[in-house]
C-alpha positions in Angstrom: -18.5 40.7 65.6 -16.3 42.9 63.5 -13.2 41.4 65.0 -14.5 37.9 64.3 -15.1 38.7 60.6 -11.6 40.2 60.4 -10.0 37.0 61.9 -12.1 34.8 59.6 -11.0 36.8 56.6 -7.4 36.6 57.6 -7.6 32.8 58.0 -9.2 32.5 54.6 -6.5 34.6 53.1 -3.8 32.5 54.7 -5.5 29.3 53.6 -5.7 30.5 50.0 -2.0 31.5 50.1 -1.0 28.1 51.4 -3.0 26.4 48.7 -1.3 28.5 46.0 2.1 27.8 47.5 1.3 24.0 47.6 0.1 24.1 44.0 3.3 25.7 42.8 5.6 23.6 45.0 4.1 20.1 44.6 5.5 19.4 41.1 9.0 20.4 42.1 8.8 18.2 45.2 7.3 15.3 43.2 10.3 15.6 40.8 12.7 15.6 43.7 11.2 12.5 45.3 10.2 10.6 42.1 10.4 7.6 42.0 9.9 6.4 45.6 8.2 3.1 44.7 7.7 0.6 41.9 7.2 1.8 38.3 4.8 -0.3 36.1 5.3 -0.3 32.3 2.1 -1.5 30.5 2.7 -3.5 27.3 -0.7 -3.7 25.7 0.2 -6.9 23.8 1.3 -10.4 24.7 4.9 -11.4 25.5 7.2 -11.9 22.5 6.3 -8.9 20.3 8.3 -5.7 19.7 6.4 -3.7 22.3 7.0 -6.4 25.0 10.7 -6.8 24.1 11.3 -3.0 24.2 9.4 -2.6 27.4 11.4 -5.3 29.2 14.8 -3.8 28.2 13.5 -0.3 29.2 12.3 -1.6 32.5 15.8 -3.0 33.2 17.3 0.4 32.4 14.9 2.3 34.6 15.5 -0.1 37.5 19.2 0.6 37.3 18.8 4.3 36.7 16.4 5.0 39.5 17.3 2.2 41.9 13.6 1.3 42.1 11.7 -1.8 40.9 10.3 -1.5 37.4 8.1 -4.2 36.0 6.3 -5.0 32.7 2.6 -5.7 32.9 1.2 -7.3 29.7 -2.4 -6.1 29.3 -3.3 -7.6 25.9 -6.7 -7.4 24.2 -9.1 -5.2 22.3 -6.3 -4.1 19.9 -4.3 -2.5 22.7 -7.3 -0.6 24.1 -7.3 -2.5 27.5 -3.7 -1.3 28.2 -4.3 2.2 26.9 -7.5 2.5 28.9 -5.6 1.6 32.1 -3.0 4.3 31.3 -5.6 7.0 30.6 -7.3 6.2 33.9 -4.0 6.1 35.9 -3.0 8.6 38.4 -0.7 11.2 36.8 2.2 10.5 39.1 4.6 8.7 36.8 4.2 5.3 38.3 2.1 3.9 35.5 3.5 4.3 32.0 2.8 2.6 28.7 5.1 1.5 25.9 3.6 1.4 22.4 4.3 2.0 18.8 2.8 3.8 15.8 0.7 0.8 14.9 -0.9 1.0 18.4 -1.3 4.8 18.9 -0.5 6.5 15.6 -2.7 4.6 13.1 -5.9 3.7 15.0 -7.1 7.3 15.4 -6.7 7.8 11.7 -8.5 4.8 10.4 -10.8 3.6 13.2 -14.0 5.6 13.6 -14.6 3.9 17.0 -11.3 4.9 18.5 -12.4 6.3 21.8 -9.5 8.5 22.9 -8.2 11.8 21.7 -4.5 11.3 20.6 -3.8 15.0 21.2 -4.7 15.1 24.9 -5.6 11.8 26.4 -2.0 10.6 27.0 1.4 12.2 27.3 4.4 11.4 25.0 7.5 11.0 27.1 10.4 9.6 25.0 11.1 7.6 21.8 13.2 4.5 22.5 13.8 2.6 19.2 12.7 2.3 15.6 12.6 -0.8 13.4 11.6 -2.2 9.9 9.2 -4.8 8.6 9.2 -8.0 6.6 6.6 -9.5 4.3 6.6 -13.3 5.1 4.6 -16.2 3.8 4.2 -19.8 4.9 6.5 -22.2 3.0 3.4 -24.0 1.7 2.9 -21.0 -0.7 4.8 -22.0 -3.9 5.9 -18.5 -4.7 9.6 -17.7 -4.4 9.4 -13.9 -5.2 6.9 -11.2 -4.5 5.9 -11.1 -8.2 5.1 -14.8 -8.1 3.2 -14.4 -4.9 1.1 -11.6 -6.4 0.2 -13.8 -9.4 -0.6 -16.7 -7.0 -2.9 -14.5 -4.8 -4.6 -12.9 -7.8 -5.5 -16.4 -9.0 -7.1 -17.2 -5.6 -9.1 -14.1 -4.6 -10.3 -14.4 -1.0 -8.7 -17.8 -0.4 -5.5 -16.7 1.4 -5.5 -15.5 5.0 -3.2 -12.9 6.6 -2.6 -12.6 10.3 -1.9 -9.4 12.2 -1.6 -8.2 15.8 -5.1 -6.8 15.6 -7.4 -4.4 13.7 -5.9 -1.1 12.8 -2.3 -2.2 13.7 0.5 -1.3 11.3 0.7 -4.8 9.9 -3.0 -4.7 9.2 -2.8 -1.4 7.4 0.4 -2.3 5.6 -1.3 -5.5 4.2 -4.5 -3.6 3.3 -2.3 -1.2 1.3 -0.4 -4.0 -0.3 -3.7 -5.6 -1.4 -4.8 -2.3 -2.8 -1.6 -1.6 -4.7 -1.1 -5.2 -5.9 -4.8 -5.8 -6.8 -5.2 -8.9 -4.6 -7.8 -9.9 -2.0 -7.0 -11.8 1.2 -8.9 -12.5 4.4 -7.8 -10.7 7.6 -7.3 -12.8 10.8 -6.6 -10.5 13.8 -4.7 -11.8 16.8 -4.0 -10.3 20.2 -0.4 -9.7 19.3 2.4 -10.3 16.7 3.8 -13.4 18.4 0.6 -15.5 18.2 0.2 -14.4 14.6 3.7 -15.6 13.8 3.1 -18.9 15.6 0.1 -19.6 13.4 2.0 -18.5 10.3 4.6 -21.1 11.1 1.9 -23.7 11.6 0.2 -22.8 8.3 -3.0 -21.7 10.0 -2.6 -18.3 8.2 -0.6 -17.9 5.1 0.8 -14.3 5.2 2.2 -12.0 7.9 3.8 -8.6 7.8 6.1 -9.0 10.8 8.5 -6.6 12.5 12.2 -7.3 12.0 12.8 -7.8 15.8 9.9 -10.3 16.1 10.8 -12.3 13.0 14.6 -12.1 13.1 14.8 -15.2 15.3 12.9 -17.2 12.7 15.3 -16.5 9.9 16.2 -19.9 8.4 13.0 -21.6 9.6 12.1 -23.9 6.7 8.4 -23.2 7.3 8.7 -19.5 6.4 9.8 -17.5 3.4 10.7 -13.8 3.5 9.6 -12.3 0.2 10.5 -8.6 0.8 11.3 -6.0 3.4 9.4 -2.8 3.8 12.5 -0.7 4.5 14.0 1.8 2.1 17.1 -0.4 1.7 17.9 -4.0 2.2 18.6 -5.3 5.6 22.2 -6.3 6.5 20.8 -9.4 8.1 19.0 -10.4 4.9 21.1 -9.1 2.1 19.5 -11.3 -0.5 15.9 -10.2 0.3 14.7 -7.3 -1.9 12.9 -4.2 -0.8 9.3 -3.7 -2.0 10.4 -1.3 -4.8 12.7 -4.0 -6.2 9.7 -6.3 -6.0 7.6 -4.1 -8.3 5.8 -1.9 -5.7 7.2 1.6 -5.8 7.0 4.1 -2.9 6.2 1.3 -0.4 8.5 2.1 2.5 7.2 1.6 6.1 9.3 1.8 9.3 8.1 2.1 12.9 8.9 3.9 16.2 8.3 2.7 19.7 7.9 5.2 22.5 7.0 5.7 26.2 3.7 7.5 27.2 2.3 8.7 30.4 -1.3 9.4 31.5 -3.0 12.8 30.8 -2.0 15.7 33.1 1.3 14.2 33.9 3.3 17.0 35.5 6.0 18.4 33.2 8.6 18.0 35.9 8.0 14.2 36.2 7.6 13.8 32.5 11.0 15.4 31.9 12.7 13.5 34.6 11.5 10.2 33.1 12.3 11.4 29.6 15.9 12.3 30.5 16.4 8.9 32.1 15.2 7.1 29.0 17.4 9.2 26.8 20.4 8.3 29.0 19.5 4.6 29.1 19.2 4.4 25.3 22.5 6.2 24.8 24.4 3.6 26.9 26.5 1.4 24.6 25.4 -1.7 26.5 21.7 -1.0 25.7 22.4 0.1 22.2 24.2 -3.2 21.5 21.2 -5.1 23.1 18.7 -3.3 20.9 20.6 -3.7 17.7 21.3 -7.4 18.4 17.5 -8.1 18.0 16.8 -5.8 15.1 16.0 -2.5 16.7 17.7 0.8 16.0 18.0 2.8 19.2 16.7 6.4 19.1 17.0 8.6 22.2 14.2 11.1 21.5 13.3 13.3 24.5 9.8 14.5 25.3 9.8 17.6 23.1 11.3 15.7 20.1 9.1 12.6 20.5 6.0 14.7 21.0 6.5 16.5 17.7 7.1 13.1 16.0 4.0 11.5 17.5 1.6 14.4 16.8 2.9 14.7 13.2 2.6 11.0 12.7 -1.1 11.0 13.8 -1.7 13.7 11.1 0.4 11.8 8.5 -1.5 8.6 9.0 -4.9 10.4 8.8 -3.8 11.9 5.4 -2.5 8.6 4.3 -5.7 6.8 5.2 -7.9 9.4 3.5 -5.8 9.4 0.3 -5.8 5.6 0.0 -9.4 5.1 1.1 -8.5 3.1 4.1 -11.2 3.2 6.8 -12.1 0.4 9.2 -15.6 -0.5 9.8 -15.0 -3.5 12.2 
């Protein structure tokens, strides 16, 4: 009996040791073998917007870098929550990732009391890819030619004008809410499932106002159905040298730019996170991809996991302060 107990104890000790070795060895092995199959990039909005465009170029780069298939899966709906929920529930193995921006992951936790995830622990920042600016655009049926004229026009019609956005709590929504607050006008919000359908309805005249990203709207420059009244950058865009910034239009300290970054699920091993992060940095630094990004209005930014993590967590705190100071809180 004593010998049996001794043997059983020895086997238990060996099993515990093997588990400990496996626990310490698995991440390293995962890093060495990753990726061994297809990578899926979730874009939580419809095709045609800045998130979708960035995800598709990044997927192309990852496919070349890793010699593995990389696809974009558009999971639009619920203001990006459908795609984000899929990411949070995904296995932390690096094969399901999500591309989103500050309007999708930085602002909602600050302004939406129903936001169901913890931005500090429910997903993993991996790398920043690009940044971009924004435009304030109106349908050409609006007679105003300048921002000052538009403000006067809107003030004379409180609650009559509609503005489209990619959804509740997105950056265009918050930017327009801030504009109304600062300019003293009132318009009606019409949320869409993405920036592209909102722009389509702006062109059609279904809605009258959009805050659109430079990459999304750049292809519509010259469209006679649209008028760009101002840009939200700190300086004029080289593509639109005659369009003033908000400060030149009478609204001081109104500068908004955005980042887009790659995220993984919670508990993503640091070894895999860093391998993906390094790959993204190297992709974005390639002259060919830099040229591609810049050609459609993005500015490439190769921020690794540590740099992007600091930016993201600081941005969540910044938007929370911003929302509290300006009394912006969503009840919808």
